[in-house]
PDB file of N, CA, C, O and CB in Angstrom:
ATOM      1  N   MET A   1       6.634 -12.784   2.608  1.00  0.00           N
ATOM      2  CA  MET A   1       7.857 -13.186   1.949  1.00  0.00           C
ATOM      3  C   MET A   1       8.835 -12.014   1.838  1.00  0.00           C
ATOM      4  O   MET A   1      10.020 -12.152   2.143  1.00  0.00           O
ATOM      5  CB  MET A   1       7.548 -13.753   0.571  1.00  0.00           C
ATOM      6  N   TYR A   2       8.317 -10.840   1.391  1.00  0.00           N
ATOM      7  CA  TYR A   2       9.178  -9.660   1.254  1.00  0.00           C
ATOM      8  C   TYR A   2       9.837  -9.316   2.580  1.00  0.00           C
ATOM      9  O   TYR A   2      11.026  -9.000   2.622  1.00  0.00           O
ATOM     10  CB  TYR A   2       8.370  -8.458   0.739  1.00  0.00           C
ATOM     11  N   GLU A   3       9.074  -9.375   3.655  1.00  0.00           N
ATOM     12  CA  GLU A   3       9.612  -9.028   4.969  1.00  0.00           C
ATOM     13  C   GLU A   3      10.779  -9.937   5.347  1.00  0.00           C
ATOM     14  O   GLU A   3      11.782  -9.471   5.886  1.00  0.00           O
ATOM     15  CB  GLU A   3       8.514  -9.114   6.032  1.00  0.00           C
ATOM     16  N   THR A   4      10.649 -11.214   5.069  1.00  0.00           N
ATOM     17  CA  THR A   4      11.717 -12.168   5.382  1.00  0.00           C
ATOM     18  C   THR A   4      12.971 -11.868   4.570  1.00  0.00           C
ATOM     19  O   THR A   4      14.073 -11.795   5.115  1.00  0.00           O
ATOM     20  CB  THR A   4      11.250 -13.605   5.115  1.00  0.00           C
ATOM     21  N   ILE A   5      12.794 -11.695   3.267  1.00  0.00           N
ATOM     22  CA  ILE A   5      13.937 -11.415   2.397  1.00  0.00           C
ATOM     23  C   ILE A   5      14.583 -10.091   2.770  1.00  0.00           C
ATOM     24  O   ILE A   5      15.808 -10.003   2.862  1.00  0.00           O
ATOM     25  CB  ILE A   5      13.504 -11.396   0.925  1.00  0.00           C
ATOM     26  N   SER A   6      13.771  -9.059   2.987  1.00  0.00           N
ATOM     27  CA  SER A   6      14.338  -7.752   3.327  1.00  0.00           C
ATOM     28  C   SER A   6      15.069  -7.798   4.660  1.00  0.00           C
ATOM     29  O   SER A   6      16.108  -7.155   4.807  1.00  0.00           O
ATOM     30  CB  SER A   6      13.241  -6.689   3.371  1.00  0.00           C
ATOM     31  N   SER A   7      14.559  -8.533   5.623  1.00  0.00           N
ATOM     32  CA  SER A   7      15.241  -8.666   6.920  1.00  0.00           C
ATOM     33  C   SER A   7      16.610  -9.309   6.759  1.00  0.00           C
ATOM     34  O   SER A   7      17.587  -8.857   7.357  1.00  0.00           O
ATOM     35  CB  SER A   7      14.389  -9.492   7.893  1.00  0.00           C
ATOM     36  N   ILE A   8      16.682 -10.354   5.958  1.00  0.00           N
ATOM     37  CA  ILE A   8      17.958 -11.038   5.721  1.00  0.00           C
ATOM     38  C   ILE A   8      18.950 -10.085   5.059  1.00  0.00           C
ATOM     39  O   ILE A   8      20.113 -10.017   5.458  1.00  0.00           O
ATOM     40  CB  ILE A   8      17.750 -12.296   4.840  1.00  0.00           C
ATOM     41  N   ILE A   9      18.491  -9.357   4.056  1.00  0.00           N
ATOM     42  CA  ILE A   9      19.380  -8.434   3.344  1.00  0.00           C
ATOM     43  C   ILE A   9      19.837  -7.305   4.259  1.00  0.00           C
ATOM     44  O   ILE A   9      21.016  -6.951   4.259  1.00  0.00           O
ATOM     45  CB  ILE A   9      18.677  -7.858   2.107  1.00  0.00           C
ATOM     46  N   ILE A  10      18.929  -6.739   5.031  1.00  0.00           N
ATOM     47  CA  ILE A  10      19.287  -5.654   5.948  1.00  0.00           C
ATOM     48  C   ILE A  10      20.296  -6.133   6.978  1.00  0.00           C
ATOM     49  O   ILE A  10      21.291  -5.455   7.232  1.00  0.00           O
ATOM     50  CB  ILE A  10      18.037  -5.103   6.650  1.00  0.00           C
ATOM     51  N   GLU A  11      20.053  -7.289   7.569  1.00  0.00           N
ATOM     52  CA  GLU A  11      20.969  -7.830   8.577  1.00  0.00           C
ATOM     53  C   GLU A  11      22.340  -8.152   7.996  1.00  0.00           C
ATOM     54  O   GLU A  11      23.347  -8.051   8.697  1.00  0.00           O
ATOM     55  CB  GLU A  11      20.375  -9.080   9.204  1.00  0.00           C
ATOM     56  N   SER A  12      22.391  -8.535   6.732  1.00  0.00           N
ATOM     57  CA  SER A  12      23.674  -8.890   6.107  1.00  0.00           C
ATOM     58  C   SER A  12      24.540  -7.665   5.843  1.00  0.00           C
ATOM     59  O   SER A  12      25.762  -7.776   5.746  1.00  0.00           O
ATOM     60  CB  SER A  12      23.433  -9.636   4.801  1.00  0.00           C
ATOM     61  N   GLY A  13      23.919  -6.507   5.726  1.00  0.00           N
ATOM     62  CA  GLY A  13      24.668  -5.293   5.423  1.00  0.00           C
ATOM     63  C   GLY A  13      25.051  -5.170   3.956  1.00  0.00           C
ATOM     64  O   GLY A  13      25.826  -4.285   3.593  1.00  0.00           O
ATOM     65  N   VAL A  14      24.522  -6.038   3.116  1.00  0.00           N
ATOM     66  CA  VAL A  14      24.877  -6.049   1.697  1.00  0.00           C
ATOM     67  C   VAL A  14      24.255  -4.871   0.944  1.00  0.00           C
ATOM     68  O   VAL A  14      24.850  -4.366  -0.009  1.00  0.00           O
ATOM     69  CB  VAL A  14      24.436  -7.361   1.059  1.00  0.00           C
ATOM     70  N   PHE A  15      23.088  -4.439   1.353  1.00  0.00           N
ATOM     71  CA  PHE A  15      22.379  -3.391   0.622  1.00  0.00           C
ATOM     72  C   PHE A  15      22.648  -2.030   1.246  1.00  0.00           C
ATOM     73  O   PHE A  15      22.459  -1.833   2.447  1.00  0.00           O
ATOM     74  CB  PHE A  15      20.869  -3.674   0.595  1.00  0.00           C
ATOM     75  N   ASP A  16      23.092  -1.095   0.415  1.00  0.00           N
ATOM     76  CA  ASP A  16      23.357   0.278   0.845  1.00  0.00           C
ATOM     77  C   ASP A  16      22.335   1.194   0.173  1.00  0.00           C
ATOM     78  O   ASP A  16      22.478   1.558  -0.994  1.00  0.00           O
ATOM     79  CB  ASP A  16      24.828   0.715   0.493  1.00  0.00           C
ATOM     80  N   LYS A  17      21.313   1.555   0.928  1.00  0.00           N
ATOM     81  CA  LYS A  17      20.212   2.352   0.395  1.00  0.00           C
ATOM     82  C   LYS A  17      20.698   3.678  -0.180  1.00  0.00           C
ATOM     83  O   LYS A  17      20.276   4.071  -1.268  1.00  0.00           O
ATOM     84  CB  LYS A  17      19.179   2.607   1.478  1.00  0.00           C
ATOM     85  N   ASP A  18      21.580   4.370   0.537  1.00  0.00           N
ATOM     86  CA  ASP A  18      22.075   5.665   0.062  1.00  0.00           C
ATOM     87  C   ASP A  18      22.826   5.519  -1.260  1.00  0.00           C
ATOM     88  O   ASP A  18      22.635   6.310  -2.183  1.00  0.00           O
ATOM     89  CB  ASP A  18      22.987   6.306   1.116  1.00  0.00           C
ATOM     90  N   TYR A  19      23.672   4.513  -1.340  1.00  0.00           N
ATOM     91  CA  TYR A  19      24.405   4.254  -2.584  1.00  0.00           C
ATOM     92  C   TYR A  19      23.426   3.965  -3.722  1.00  0.00           C
ATOM     93  O   TYR A  19      23.549   4.525  -4.811  1.00  0.00           O
ATOM     94  CB  TYR A  19      25.389   3.066  -2.405  1.00  0.00           C
ATOM     95  N   TYR A  20      22.464   3.099  -3.467  1.00  0.00           N
ATOM     96  CA  TYR A  20      21.519   2.665  -4.498  1.00  0.00           C
ATOM     97  C   TYR A  20      20.742   3.852  -5.059  1.00  0.00           C
ATOM     98  O   TYR A  20      20.584   3.977  -6.273  1.00  0.00           O
ATOM     99  CB  TYR A  20      20.547   1.620  -3.929  1.00  0.00           C
ATOM    100  N   LEU A  21      20.262   4.713  -4.181  1.00  0.00           N
ATOM    101  CA  LEU A  21      19.489   5.866  -4.631  1.00  0.00           C
ATOM    102  C   LEU A  21      20.365   6.897  -5.335  1.00  0.00           C
ATOM    103  O   LEU A  21      19.917   7.552  -6.276  1.00  0.00           O
ATOM    104  CB  LEU A  21      18.778   6.512  -3.454  1.00  0.00           C
ATOM    105  N   GLU A  22      21.600   7.044  -4.890  1.00  0.00           N
ATOM    106  CA  GLU A  22      22.523   7.976  -5.542  1.00  0.00           C
ATOM    107  C   GLU A  22      22.928   7.460  -6.925  1.00  0.00           C
ATOM    108  O   GLU A  22      23.000   8.230  -7.882  1.00  0.00           O
ATOM    109  CB  GLU A  22      23.775   8.193  -4.668  1.00  0.00           C
ATOM    110  N   LYS A  23      23.186   6.181  -7.021  1.00  0.00           N
ATOM    111  CA  LYS A  23      23.633   5.561  -8.280  1.00  0.00           C
ATOM    112  C   LYS A  23      22.504   5.489  -9.305  1.00  0.00           C
ATOM    113  O   LYS A  23      22.729   5.715 -10.494  1.00  0.00           O
ATOM    114  CB  LYS A  23      24.180   4.153  -8.014  1.00  0.00           C
ATOM    115  N   TYR A  24      21.305   5.178  -8.854  1.00  0.00           N
ATOM    116  CA  TYR A  24      20.172   4.968  -9.757  1.00  0.00           C
ATOM    117  C   TYR A  24      19.124   6.047  -9.509  1.00  0.00           C
ATOM    118  O   TYR A  24      18.169   5.860  -8.755  1.00  0.00           O
ATOM    119  CB  TYR A  24      19.559   3.550  -9.564  1.00  0.00           C
ATOM    120  N   GLU A  25      19.336   7.176 -10.170  1.00  0.00           N
ATOM    121  CA  GLU A  25      18.473   8.338  -9.948  1.00  0.00           C
ATOM    122  C   GLU A  25      17.036   8.102 -10.383  1.00  0.00           C
ATOM    123  O   GLU A  25      16.121   8.749  -9.875  1.00  0.00           O
ATOM    124  CB  GLU A  25      19.023   9.531 -10.678  1.00  0.00           C
ATOM    125  N   ASP A  26      16.826   7.175 -11.326  1.00  0.00           N
ATOM    126  CA  ASP A  26      15.454   6.885 -11.744  1.00  0.00           C
ATOM    127  C   ASP A  26      14.635   6.334 -10.580  1.00  0.00           C
ATOM    128  O   ASP A  26      13.441   6.612 -10.471  1.00  0.00           O
ATOM    129  CB  ASP A  26      15.448   5.887 -12.912  1.00  0.00           C
ATOM    130  N   ILE A  27      15.268   5.564  -9.724  1.00  0.00           N
ATOM    131  CA  ILE A  27      14.579   5.020  -8.549  1.00  0.00           C
ATOM    132  C   ILE A  27      14.315   6.150  -7.560  1.00  0.00           C
ATOM    133  O   ILE A  27      13.235   6.243  -6.976  1.00  0.00           O
ATOM    134  CB  ILE A  27      15.417   3.883  -7.880  1.00  0.00           C
ATOM    135  N   LYS A  28      15.304   6.993  -7.384  1.00  0.00           N
ATOM    136  CA  LYS A  28      15.175   8.128  -6.468  1.00  0.00           C
ATOM    137  C   LYS A  28      14.060   9.070  -6.930  1.00  0.00           C
ATOM    138  O   LYS A  28      13.258   9.524  -6.114  1.00  0.00           O
ATOM    139  CB  LYS A  28      16.512   8.892  -6.365  1.00  0.00           C
ATOM    140  N   ARG A  29      14.006   9.366  -8.232  1.00  0.00           N
ATOM    141  CA  ARG A  29      12.988  10.279  -8.770  1.00  0.00           C
ATOM    142  C   ARG A  29      11.575   9.747  -8.563  1.00  0.00           C
ATOM    143  O   ARG A  29      10.647  10.517  -8.316  1.00  0.00           O
ATOM    144  CB  ARG A  29      13.230  10.521 -10.254  1.00  0.00           C
ATOM    145  N   ARG A  30      11.413   8.437  -8.663  1.00  0.00           N
ATOM    146  CA  ARG A  30      10.075   7.849  -8.505  1.00  0.00           C
ATOM    147  C   ARG A  30       9.691   7.650  -7.052  1.00  0.00           C
ATOM    148  O   ARG A  30       8.591   7.187  -6.752  1.00  0.00           O
ATOM    149  CB  ARG A  30      10.002   6.526  -9.223  1.00  0.00           C
ATOM    150  N   ASN A  31      10.601   8.002  -6.145  1.00  0.00           N
ATOM    151  CA  ASN A  31      10.367   7.826  -4.712  1.00  0.00           C
ATOM    152  C   ASN A  31      10.043   6.382  -4.360  1.00  0.00           C
ATOM    153  O   ASN A  31       9.259   6.111  -3.450  1.00  0.00           O
ATOM    154  CB  ASN A  31       9.239   8.731  -4.252  1.00  0.00           C
ATOM    155  N   ASN A  32      10.655   5.462  -5.090  1.00  0.00           N
ATOM    156  CA  ASN A  32      10.453   4.042  -4.795  1.00  0.00           C
ATOM    157  C   ASN A  32      11.231   3.646  -3.550  1.00  0.00           C
ATOM    158  O   ASN A  32      12.265   4.236  -3.237  1.00  0.00           O
ATOM    159  CB  ASN A  32      10.880   3.169  -5.990  1.00  0.00           C
ATOM    160  N   ASP A  33      10.732   2.657  -2.855  1.00  0.00           N
ATOM    161  CA  ASP A  33      11.474   2.047  -1.757  1.00  0.00           C
ATOM    162  C   ASP A  33      12.658   1.331  -2.399  1.00  0.00           C
ATOM    163  O   ASP A  33      12.475   0.393  -3.174  1.00  0.00           O
ATOM    164  CB  ASP A  33      10.570   1.053  -0.898  1.00  0.00           C
ATOM    165  N   ALA A  34      13.856   1.770  -2.079  1.00  0.00           N
ATOM    166  CA  ALA A  34      15.064   1.267  -2.737  1.00  0.00           C
ATOM    167  C   ALA A  34      15.238  -0.237  -2.559  1.00  0.00           C
ATOM    168  O   ALA A  34      15.509  -0.948  -3.526  1.00  0.00           O
ATOM    169  CB  ALA A  34      16.284   1.988  -2.200  1.00  0.00           C
ATOM    170  N   LEU A  35      15.088  -0.719  -1.349  1.00  0.00           N
ATOM    171  CA  LEU A  35      15.277  -2.144  -1.102  1.00  0.00           C
ATOM    172  C   LEU A  35      14.206  -2.974  -1.799  1.00  0.00           C
ATOM    173  O   LEU A  35      14.503  -4.016  -2.383  1.00  0.00           O
ATOM    174  CB  LEU A  35      15.264  -2.428   0.397  1.00  0.00           C
ATOM    175  N   ARG A  36      12.987  -2.519  -1.740  1.00  0.00           N
ATOM    176  CA  ARG A  36      11.896  -3.242  -2.417  1.00  0.00           C
ATOM    177  C   ARG A  36      12.183  -3.320  -3.922  1.00  0.00           C
ATOM    178  O   ARG A  36      11.993  -4.364  -4.546  1.00  0.00           O
ATOM    179  CB  ARG A  36      10.518  -2.539  -2.159  1.00  0.00           C
ATOM    180  N   HIS A  37      12.641  -2.209  -4.488  1.00  0.00           N
ATOM    181  CA  HIS A  37      12.963  -2.211  -5.913  1.00  0.00           C
ATOM    182  C   HIS A  37      14.069  -3.217  -6.212  1.00  0.00           C
ATOM    183  O   HIS A  37      13.975  -3.978  -7.175  1.00  0.00           O
ATOM    184  CB  HIS A  37      13.384  -0.806  -6.373  1.00  0.00           C
ATOM    185  N   TYR A  38      15.117  -3.223  -5.389  1.00  0.00           N
ATOM    186  CA  TYR A  38      16.223  -4.151  -5.628  1.00  0.00           C
ATOM    187  C   TYR A  38      15.742  -5.605  -5.573  1.00  0.00           C
ATOM    188  O   TYR A  38      16.108  -6.418  -6.421  1.00  0.00           O
ATOM    189  CB  TYR A  38      17.342  -3.923  -4.596  1.00  0.00           C
ATOM    190  N   ILE A  39      14.930  -5.919  -4.579  1.00  0.00           N
ATOM    191  CA  ILE A  39      14.445  -7.293  -4.416  1.00  0.00           C
ATOM    192  C   ILE A  39      13.546  -7.705  -5.580  1.00  0.00           C
ATOM    193  O   ILE A  39      13.624  -8.839  -6.053  1.00  0.00           O
ATOM    194  CB  ILE A  39      13.683  -7.436  -3.090  1.00  0.00           C
ATOM    195  N   ARG A  40      12.703  -6.799  -6.039  1.00  0.00           N
ATOM    196  CA  ARG A  40      11.748  -7.155  -7.088  1.00  0.00           C
ATOM    197  C   ARG A  40      12.324  -7.036  -8.499  1.00  0.00           C
ATOM    198  O   ARG A  40      11.990  -7.829  -9.380  1.00  0.00           O
ATOM    199  CB  ARG A  40      10.530  -6.284  -6.975  1.00  0.00           C
ATOM    200  N   HIS A  41      13.195  -6.037  -8.707  1.00  0.00           N
ATOM    201  CA  HIS A  41      13.651  -5.766 -10.073  1.00  0.00           C
ATOM    202  C   HIS A  41      15.161  -5.582 -10.207  1.00  0.00           C
ATOM    203  O   HIS A  41      15.769  -6.061 -11.165  1.00  0.00           O
ATOM    204  CB  HIS A  41      12.968  -4.546 -10.586  1.00  0.00           C
ATOM    205  N   GLY A  42      15.750  -4.897  -9.260  1.00  0.00           N
ATOM    206  CA  GLY A  42      17.131  -4.446  -9.393  1.00  0.00           C
ATOM    207  C   GLY A  42      18.144  -5.532  -9.656  1.00  0.00           C
ATOM    208  O   GLY A  42      19.023  -5.371 -10.502  1.00  0.00           O
ATOM    209  N   TYR A  43      18.034  -6.640  -8.941  1.00  0.00           N
ATOM    210  CA  TYR A  43      19.016  -7.711  -9.143  1.00  0.00           C
ATOM    211  C   TYR A  43      18.898  -8.296 -10.551  1.00  0.00           C
ATOM    212  O   TYR A  43      19.900  -8.717 -11.130  1.00  0.00           O
ATOM    213  CB  TYR A  43      18.829  -8.823  -8.089  1.00  0.00           C
ATOM    214  N   LYS A  44      17.680  -8.326 -11.108  1.00  0.00           N
ATOM    215  CA  LYS A  44      17.485  -8.848 -12.462  1.00  0.00           C
ATOM    216  C   LYS A  44      18.007  -7.873 -13.518  1.00  0.00           C
ATOM    217  O   LYS A  44      18.330  -8.266 -14.639  1.00  0.00           O
ATOM    218  CB  LYS A  44      16.002  -9.140 -12.709  1.00  0.00           C
ATOM    219  N   GLU A  45      18.084  -6.597 -13.138  1.00  0.00           N
ATOM    220  CA  GLU A  45      18.567  -5.551 -14.042  1.00  0.00           C
ATOM    221  C   GLU A  45      20.066  -5.308 -13.865  1.00  0.00           C
ATOM    222  O   GLU A  45      20.612  -4.349 -14.410  1.00  0.00           O
ATOM    223  CB  GLU A  45      17.794  -4.249 -13.807  1.00  0.00           C
ATOM    224  N   ASP A  46      20.723  -6.175 -13.105  1.00  0.00           N
ATOM    225  CA  ASP A  46      22.155  -6.051 -12.802  1.00  0.00           C
ATOM    226  C   ASP A  46      22.499  -4.729 -12.122  1.00  0.00           C
ATOM    227  O   ASP A  46      23.565  -4.162 -12.363  1.00  0.00           O
ATOM    228  CB  ASP A  46      22.966  -6.187 -14.075  1.00  0.00           C
ATOM    229  N   ARG A  47      21.608  -4.246 -11.283  1.00  0.00           N
ATOM    230  CA  ARG A  47      21.903  -3.047 -10.488  1.00  0.00           C
ATOM    231  C   ARG A  47      22.662  -3.500  -9.247  1.00  0.00           C
ATOM    232  O   ARG A  47      22.313  -4.503  -8.624  1.00  0.00           O
ATOM    233  CB  ARG A  47      20.583  -2.260 -10.100  1.00  0.00           C
ATOM    234  N   ASN A  48      23.679  -2.765  -8.904  1.00  0.00           N
ATOM    235  CA  ASN A  48      24.532  -3.140  -7.778  1.00  0.00           C
ATOM    236  C   ASN A  48      23.909  -2.714  -6.447  1.00  0.00           C
ATOM    237  O   ASN A  48      23.425  -1.588  -6.335  1.00  0.00           O
ATOM    238  CB  ASN A  48      25.924  -2.514  -7.933  1.00  0.00           C
ATOM    239  N   PRO A  49      23.911  -3.585  -5.445  1.00  0.00           N
ATOM    240  CA  PRO A  49      23.329  -3.258  -4.146  1.00  0.00           C
ATOM    241  C   PRO A  49      24.231  -2.376  -3.279  1.00  0.00           C
ATOM    242  O   PRO A  49      23.778  -1.793  -2.294  1.00  0.00           O
ATOM    243  CB  PRO A  49      23.013  -4.527  -3.406  1.00  0.00           C
ATOM    244  N   ASN A  50      25.501  -2.284  -3.651  1.00  0.00           N
ATOM    245  CA  ASN A  50      26.445  -1.420  -2.932  1.00  0.00           C
ATOM    246  C   ASN A  50      27.624  -1.128  -3.851  1.00  0.00           C
ATOM    247  O   ASN A  50      27.713  -1.673  -4.951  1.00  0.00           O
ATOM    248  CB  ASN A  50      26.929  -2.087  -1.594  1.00  0.00           C
ATOM    249  N   ALA A  51      28.518  -0.274  -3.399  1.00  0.00           N
ATOM    250  CA  ALA A  51      29.639   0.167  -4.236  1.00  0.00           C
ATOM    251  C   ALA A  51      30.691  -0.911  -4.457  1.00  0.00           C
ATOM    252  O   ALA A  51      31.544  -0.767  -5.333  1.00  0.00           O
ATOM    253  CB  ALA A  51      30.290   1.368  -3.618  1.00  0.00           C
ATOM    254  N   PHE A  52      30.647  -1.977  -3.686  1.00  0.00           N
ATOM    255  CA  PHE A  52      31.692  -2.993  -3.734  1.00  0.00           C
ATOM    256  C   PHE A  52      31.269  -4.290  -4.416  1.00  0.00           C
ATOM    257  O   PHE A  52      32.057  -5.232  -4.502  1.00  0.00           O
ATOM    258  CB  PHE A  52      32.146  -3.297  -2.352  1.00  0.00           C
ATOM    259  N   PHE A  53      30.037  -4.343  -4.898  1.00  0.00           N
ATOM    260  CA  PHE A  53      29.515  -5.567  -5.508  1.00  0.00           C
ATOM    261  C   PHE A  53      29.159  -5.290  -6.958  1.00  0.00           C
ATOM    262  O   PHE A  53      28.374  -4.386  -7.245  1.00  0.00           O
ATOM    263  CB  PHE A  53      28.277  -6.098  -4.732  1.00  0.00           C
ATOM    264  N   ASP A  54      29.725  -6.054  -7.864  1.00  0.00           N
ATOM    265  CA  ASP A  54      29.463  -5.902  -9.291  1.00  0.00           C
ATOM    266  C   ASP A  54      28.508  -7.013  -9.730  1.00  0.00           C
ATOM    267  O   ASP A  54      28.909  -8.164  -9.898  1.00  0.00           O
ATOM    268  CB  ASP A  54      30.794  -5.944 -10.118  1.00  0.00           C
ATOM    269  N   SER A  55      27.256  -6.650  -9.910  1.00  0.00           N
ATOM    270  CA  SER A  55      26.226  -7.640 -10.243  1.00  0.00           C
ATOM    271  C   SER A  55      26.485  -8.339 -11.568  1.00  0.00           C
ATOM    272  O   SER A  55      26.281  -9.547 -11.683  1.00  0.00           O
ATOM    273  CB  SER A  55      24.872  -6.978 -10.285  1.00  0.00           C
ATOM    274  N   LYS A  56      26.933  -7.591 -12.567  1.00  0.00           N
ATOM    275  CA  LYS A  56      27.206  -8.202 -13.873  1.00  0.00           C
ATOM    276  C   LYS A  56      28.334  -9.219 -13.776  1.00  0.00           C
ATOM    277  O   LYS A  56      28.238 -10.309 -14.340  1.00  0.00           O
ATOM    278  CB  LYS A  56      27.559  -7.124 -14.908  1.00  0.00           C
ATOM    279  N   LEU A  57      29.390  -8.876 -13.072  1.00  0.00           N
ATOM    280  CA  LEU A  57      30.511  -9.795 -12.904  1.00  0.00           C
ATOM    281  C   LEU A  57      30.082 -11.033 -12.118  1.00  0.00           C
ATOM    282  O   LEU A  57      30.469 -12.152 -12.453  1.00  0.00           O
ATOM    283  CB  LEU A  57      31.680  -9.093 -12.195  1.00  0.00           C
ATOM    284  N   TYR A  58      29.288 -10.827 -11.082  1.00  0.00           N
ATOM    285  CA  TYR A  58      28.791 -11.950 -10.285  1.00  0.00           C
ATOM    286  C   TYR A  58      27.980 -12.910 -11.153  1.00  0.00           C
ATOM    287  O   TYR A  58      28.181 -14.123 -11.109  1.00  0.00           O
ATOM    288  CB  TYR A  58      27.933 -11.441  -9.110  1.00  0.00           C
ATOM    289  N   ARG A  59      27.069 -12.355 -11.938  1.00  0.00           N
ATOM    290  CA  ARG A  59      26.223 -13.186 -12.800  1.00  0.00           C
ATOM    291  C   ARG A  59      27.088 -13.939 -13.820  1.00  0.00           C
ATOM    292  O   ARG A  59      26.886 -15.131 -14.048  1.00  0.00           O
ATOM    293  CB  ARG A  59      25.159 -12.313 -13.527  1.00  0.00           C
ATOM    294  N   LYS A  60      28.045 -13.241 -14.426  1.00  0.00           N
ATOM    295  CA  LYS A  60      28.931 -13.865 -15.413  1.00  0.00           C
ATOM    296  C   LYS A  60      29.717 -15.015 -14.785  1.00  0.00           C
ATOM    297  O   LYS A  60      29.781 -16.108 -15.347  1.00  0.00           O
ATOM    298  CB  LYS A  60      29.899 -12.823 -16.006  1.00  0.00           C
ATOM    299  N   ASN A  61      30.313 -14.765 -13.623  1.00  0.00           N
ATOM    300  CA  ASN A  61      31.111 -15.799 -12.962  1.00  0.00           C
ATOM    301  C   ASN A  61      30.261 -16.974 -12.502  1.00  0.00           C
ATOM    302  O   ASN A  61      30.689 -18.125 -12.581  1.00  0.00           O
ATOM    303  CB  ASN A  61      31.848 -15.209 -11.776  1.00  0.00           C
ATOM    304  N   THR A  62      29.070 -16.687 -12.028  1.00  0.00           N
ATOM    305  CA  THR A  62      28.171 -17.751 -11.580  1.00  0.00           C
ATOM    306  C   THR A  62      27.776 -18.642 -12.752  1.00  0.00           C
ATOM    307  O   THR A  62      27.796 -19.867 -12.636  1.00  0.00           O
ATOM    308  CB  THR A  62      26.913 -17.155 -10.913  1.00  0.00           C
ATOM    309  N   LEU A  63      27.421 -18.036 -13.872  1.00  0.00           N
ATOM    310  CA  LEU A  63      27.052 -18.823 -15.050  1.00  0.00           C
ATOM    311  C   LEU A  63      28.228 -19.650 -15.548  1.00  0.00           C
ATOM    312  O   LEU A  63      28.055 -20.797 -15.960  1.00  0.00           O
ATOM    313  CB  LEU A  63      26.545 -17.908 -16.166  1.00  0.00           C
ATOM    314  N   MET A  64      29.419 -19.072 -15.512  1.00  0.00           N
ATOM    315  CA  MET A  64      30.604 -19.798 -15.945  1.00  0.00           C
ATOM    316  C   MET A  64      30.857 -21.008 -15.046  1.00  0.00           C
ATOM    317  O   MET A  64      31.200 -22.085 -15.534  1.00  0.00           O
ATOM    318  CB  MET A  64      31.826 -18.872 -15.950  1.00  0.00           C
ATOM    319  N   MET A  65      30.690 -20.835 -13.748  1.00  0.00           N
ATOM    320  CA  MET A  65      30.899 -21.943 -12.813  1.00  0.00           C
ATOM    321  C   MET A  65      29.857 -23.040 -13.013  1.00  0.00           C
ATOM    322  O   MET A  65      30.176 -24.226 -12.926  1.00  0.00           O
ATOM    323  CB  MET A  65      30.853 -21.436 -11.367  1.00  0.00           C
ATOM    324  N   ILE A  66      28.626 -22.650 -13.278  1.00  0.00           N
ATOM    325  CA  ILE A  66      27.571 -23.634 -13.527  1.00  0.00           C
ATOM    326  C   ILE A  66      27.895 -24.444 -14.783  1.00  0.00           C
ATOM    327  O   ILE A  66      27.747 -25.666 -14.794  1.00  0.00           O
ATOM    328  CB  ILE A  66      26.195 -22.936 -13.674  1.00  0.00           C
ATOM    329  N   LYS A  67      28.332 -23.763 -15.828  1.00  0.00           N
ATOM    330  CA  LYS A  67      28.695 -24.466 -17.064  1.00  0.00           C
ATOM    331  C   LYS A  67      29.835 -25.443 -16.817  1.00  0.00           C
ATOM    332  O   LYS A  67      29.800 -26.574 -17.301  1.00  0.00           O
ATOM    333  CB  LYS A  67      29.089 -23.463 -18.159  1.00  0.00           C
ATOM    334  N   LYS A  68      30.842 -25.016 -16.070  1.00  0.00           N
ATOM    335  CA  LYS A  68      31.974 -25.898 -15.765  1.00  0.00           C
ATOM    336  C   LYS A  68      31.528 -27.097 -14.934  1.00  0.00           C
ATOM    337  O   LYS A  68      31.990 -28.216 -15.155  1.00  0.00           O
ATOM    338  CB  LYS A  68      33.071 -25.124 -15.021  1.00  0.00           C
ATOM    339  N   LEU A  69      30.645 -26.866 -13.993  1.00  0.00           N
ATOM    340  CA  LEU A  69      30.139 -27.952 -13.162  1.00  0.00           C
ATOM    341  C   LEU A  69      29.359 -28.964 -14.000  1.00  0.00           C
ATOM    342  O   LEU A  69      29.512 -30.174 -13.828  1.00  0.00           O
ATOM    343  CB  LEU A  69      29.253 -27.397 -12.041  1.00  0.00           C
ATOM    344  N   ILE A  70      28.535 -28.469 -14.893  1.00  0.00           N
ATOM    345  CA  ILE A  70      27.768 -29.364 -15.767  1.00  0.00           C
ATOM    346  C   ILE A  70      28.708 -30.186 -16.643  1.00  0.00           C
ATOM    347  O   ILE A  70      28.524 -31.394 -16.792  1.00  0.00           O
ATOM    348  CB  ILE A  70      26.786 -28.558 -16.649  1.00  0.00           C
ATOM    349  N   LEU A  71      29.707 -29.538 -17.217  1.00  0.00           N
ATOM    350  CA  LEU A  71      30.679 -30.275 -18.036  1.00  0.00           C
ATOM    351  C   LEU A  71      31.405 -31.332 -17.218  1.00  0.00           C
ATOM    352  O   LEU A  71      31.648 -32.438 -17.702  1.00  0.00           O
ATOM    353  CB  LEU A  71      31.694 -29.312 -18.656  1.00  0.00           C
ATOM    354  N   PHE A  72      31.748 -31.001 -15.996  1.00  0.00           N
ATOM    355  CA  PHE A  72      32.421 -31.952 -15.114  1.00  0.00           C
ATOM    356  C   PHE A  72      31.524 -33.159 -14.838  1.00  0.00           C
ATOM    357  O   PHE A  72      31.984 -34.301 -14.844  1.00  0.00           O
ATOM    358  CB  PHE A  72      32.820 -31.270 -13.792  1.00  0.00           C
ATOM    359  N   ILE A  73      30.259 -32.895 -14.599  1.00  0.00           N
ATOM    360  CA  ILE A  73      29.315 -33.968 -14.265  1.00  0.00           C
ATOM    361  C   ILE A  73      29.076 -34.891 -15.458  1.00  0.00           C
ATOM    362  O   ILE A  73      29.008 -36.109 -15.297  1.00  0.00           O
ATOM    363  CB  ILE A  73      27.984 -33.375 -13.789  1.00  0.00           C
ATOM    364  N   ILE A  74      28.950 -34.318 -16.643  1.00  0.00           N
ATOM    365  CA  ILE A  74      28.583 -35.149 -17.796  1.00  0.00           C
ATOM    366  C   ILE A  74      29.778 -35.795 -18.495  1.00  0.00           C
ATOM    367  O   ILE A  74      29.592 -36.630 -19.380  1.00  0.00           O
ATOM    368  CB  ILE A  74      27.823 -34.319 -18.791  1.00  0.00           C
ATOM    369  N   THR A  75      30.988 -35.429 -18.118  1.00  0.00           N
ATOM    370  CA  THR A  75      32.147 -36.042 -18.790  1.00  0.00           C
ATOM    371  C   THR A  75      32.824 -37.059 -17.914  1.00  0.00           C
ATOM    372  O   THR A  75      33.813 -37.667 -18.324  1.00  0.00           O
ATOM    373  CB  THR A  75      33.151 -34.983 -19.200  1.00  0.00           C
TER     374      THR A  75
END
C-alpha cells in the first residue's frame, strides 16, 4: 500500500523532500524517511508537503465545503 501511495505522490510532484526536511527539523534529526513520515503522520499534523501548499487552510476549506454541501442536501 505504501509503495502505491508513495509512487502517486512522487509522480504528482506535490511532495518536496528537501523543503519538508528543512521546514521540519525534528524529522530531519530523527533521520526519518520524509515521504513515509508525511504519508503516515505529517498530513494529520497539518505539515505542508511543499512551500506552496497550506495544509491547515486546505483542511479548513474542505471542512467548510463539506458543511455547506450537507446543508444544501438536507434543506
